[in-house]
VMD Tcl script that draws the C-alpha trace (Angstrom):
set ca {
  {-0.04 0.15 -0.15}
  {2.74 2.34 0.51}
  {4.06 1.88 -2.91}
  {0.81 3.08 -4.37}
  {0.79 6.03 -2.02}
  {4.36 6.76 -3.17}
  {3.43 6.49 -6.62}
  {0.70 8.84 -6.10}
  {2.65 11.19 -4.61}
  {5.16 11.67 -7.76}
  {2.00 11.79 -10.05}
  {0.85 14.72 -7.86}
  {3.98 16.48 -7.59}
  {4.82 15.74 -11.50}
  {1.41 17.23 -12.31}
  {1.97 19.86 -9.98}
  {5.16 20.77 -11.31}
  {3.88 20.59 -14.95}
  {1.03 22.76 -14.16}
  {3.21 25.63 -13.01}
  {5.81 25.40 -16.05}
  {2.69 25.18 -18.33}
  {0.99 28.71 -16.55}
  {4.37 30.10 -16.65}
  {4.85 29.19 -20.52}
  {1.11 30.64 -21.31}
  {2.01 33.85 -19.40}
  {5.19 34.64 -21.31}
  {3.72 33.70 -24.67}
  {0.14 35.52 -24.27}
  {2.39 39.01 -23.06}
  {4.62 38.74 -25.82}
  {2.46 38.83 -28.36}
  {-0.05 40.90 -26.71}
  {-1.04 44.35 -28.87}
  {1.10 46.77 -27.14}
  {0.40 49.95 -28.88}
  {0.81 53.46 -27.29}
  {-1.19 56.12 -29.00}
  {-0.62 60.27 -28.05}
  {-1.14 63.65 -29.49}
  {0.98 66.26 -30.01}
  {0.38 69.63 -31.34}
  {2.58 72.72 -32.82}
  {1.01 76.04 -33.76}
  {2.35 78.00 -36.44}
  {1.18 81.82 -36.78}
  {0.35 82.41 -40.40}
  {-1.00 86.05 -39.86}
  {-3.25 88.19 -37.13}
  {-5.98 86.09 -38.10}
  {-5.07 82.48 -38.16}
  {-2.61 79.83 -37.20}
  {-1.80 76.77 -38.57}
  {-2.33 73.59 -35.78}
  {0.23 70.56 -36.74}
  {-1.34 67.74 -35.09}
  {1.05 64.98 -34.36}
  {-0.69 61.36 -34.16}
  {2.06 59.14 -32.25}
  {1.99 55.35 -32.53}
  {4.65 53.59 -30.82}
  {4.30 49.73 -30.96}
  {6.04 48.34 -27.53}
  {5.21 44.78 -28.99}
  {6.96 42.24 -30.66}
  {4.41 41.83 -33.79}
  {3.49 44.29 -36.59}
  {0.36 45.93 -36.48}
  {-2.01 47.33 -39.02}
  {-3.57 50.69 -37.71}
  {-7.18 50.47 -39.55}
  {-9.33 53.71 -39.78}
  {-7.51 55.89 -37.90}
  {-9.72 59.09 -37.76}
  {-9.26 62.90 -36.19}
  {-11.48 65.20 -34.68}
  {-10.71 68.83 -33.48}
  {-13.06 71.35 -31.73}
  {-12.65 74.83 -30.59}
  {-13.18 76.70 -27.44}
  {-14.15 80.23 -28.43}
  {-13.99 83.19 -26.52}
  {-16.76 85.04 -25.53}
  {-17.77 88.34 -27.09}
  {-16.25 90.33 -24.08}
  {-13.34 88.32 -24.52}
  {-13.55 85.96 -22.10}
  {-13.56 82.13 -22.29}
  {-16.79 80.39 -21.79}
  {-17.10 79.00 -17.64}
  {-18.60 75.98 -18.85}
  {-15.61 74.85 -21.32}
  {-18.02 73.44 -23.97}
  {-15.59 72.91 -27.11}
  {-18.55 74.12 -29.52}
  {-16.42 75.51 -32.63}
  {-16.21 72.54 -35.12}
  {-12.77 72.94 -36.55}
  {-12.20 69.57 -38.52}
  {-15.06 67.47 -38.31}
  {-14.59 63.91 -37.55}
  {-12.92 62.11 -40.60}
  {-10.50 59.18 -41.33}
  {-6.72 60.35 -41.97}
  {-6.56 56.77 -43.92}
  {-9.52 55.29 -45.36}
  {-10.03 51.56 -44.90}
  {-9.39 49.35 -46.08}
  {-6.22 51.00 -46.06}
  {-3.78 51.24 -42.96}
  {-0.79 52.24 -41.43}
  {1.37 49.11 -40.14}
  {3.87 49.86 -37.45}
  {6.89 47.57 -37.07}
  {7.94 46.46 -33.57}
  {10.00 48.77 -31.82}
  {9.07 51.60 -34.01}
  {7.61 55.27 -33.19}
  {5.17 56.12 -36.02}
  {4.24 59.93 -36.37}
  {1.10 61.03 -38.67}
  {0.87 64.38 -39.15}
  {-2.36 66.74 -40.32}
  {-2.72 70.21 -40.28}
  {-5.55 72.28 -39.81}
  {-6.09 76.08 -39.51}
  {-7.06 77.52 -36.20}
  {-8.85 81.20 -36.21}
  {-7.93 83.42 -33.74}
  {-11.13 83.63 -31.85}
  {-10.34 80.08 -30.50}
  {-8.44 79.88 -27.30}
  {-8.07 76.13 -26.72}
  {-8.94 72.96 -28.78}
  {-9.79 69.73 -28.13}
  {-8.19 66.99 -30.27}
  {-9.53 63.60 -30.19}
  {-7.95 60.41 -32.35}
  {-8.98 57.07 -32.70}
  {-8.08 53.78 -34.80}
  {-8.72 49.82 -34.67}
  {-6.67 46.93 -35.29}
  {-9.11 45.26 -37.62}
  {-11.14 46.36 -40.89}
  {-14.54 46.00 -40.20}
  {-16.35 45.93 -43.46}
  {-20.02 45.83 -42.63}
  {-19.16 48.87 -40.19}
  {-18.03 50.45 -43.27}
  {-20.80 49.75 -45.61}
  {-23.56 51.01 -42.67}
  {-21.45 54.37 -42.44}
  {-21.51 54.45 -46.45}
  {-25.12 53.86 -46.50}
  {-25.65 56.27 -43.62}
  {-24.02 59.06 -45.32}
  {-25.48 58.23 -48.92}
  {-28.90 58.93 -46.99}
  {-27.61 62.43 -45.88}
  {-25.78 63.29 -49.16}
  {-22.58 62.70 -48.77}
  {-20.65 62.36 -52.03}
  {-17.78 60.13 -51.64}
  {-16.00 57.79 -49.21}
  {-13.48 60.80 -48.11}
  {-16.09 62.76 -46.81}
  {-17.74 59.91 -44.33}
  {-18.47 61.28 -41.08}
  {-17.14 58.54 -38.76}
  {-18.35 58.55 -34.95}
  {-15.71 58.09 -32.79}
  {-16.57 54.69 -31.05}
  {-12.88 53.67 -31.62}
  {-11.57 50.95 -28.99}
  {-8.08 52.90 -28.97}
  {-7.98 56.58 -28.66}
  {-6.54 59.43 -27.07}
  {-7.89 63.08 -26.15}
  {-5.58 66.07 -25.36}
  {-6.68 69.82 -24.97}
  {-3.97 72.41 -26.28}
  {-4.14 75.74 -25.53}
  {-3.95 78.02 -28.89}
  {-0.82 80.68 -28.77}
  {-2.29 84.11 -29.00}
  {-0.85 87.34 -30.45}
  {0.89 89.50 -28.03}
  {-0.56 93.12 -28.35}
  {2.53 96.03 -28.80}
}
mol new
graphics top color blue
foreach p $ca { graphics top sphere $p radius 0.5 }
foreach p [lrange $ca 0 end-1] q [lrange $ca 1 end] { graphics top cylinder $p $q radius 0.2 }
display resetview
């Protein structure tokens, strides 16, 4: 009877050791292939005259993982915080002025790809009028191309009278997104 208990204990220790090894391997493999994209937004302002500035919006996509990823449906939206008639900024911080209506920067099924260890910066420029004190920039993307979603958007826009895919209004329901608020530099009075 002691030999059967001894065999049972050996089998138990073997199974316990094997399960710990399998759990460790699973942990390292799943973390290695996990999506590790860091997404951020930066901006630079260039004054072009007394009335307007150009805002260079940088969508920064950094792949911190081990696999190459395709970034589909990269979209951008820019709204402004206008100055009130008395020169003050609205107290409720309501970004009501649409500077750049939500649009794709690249139309699906086209995509940007980001290789492992690479930081890719996609730049888009918009004009900002002098009566805007701050802008709210929202960017987003998906990892997968969704043809059904694309077709639904096209049908919706056809009903609204959009002329082509490039004019599609894209709702920001992207699972991966970033939002930032930037202060618009004001012209200094002499």
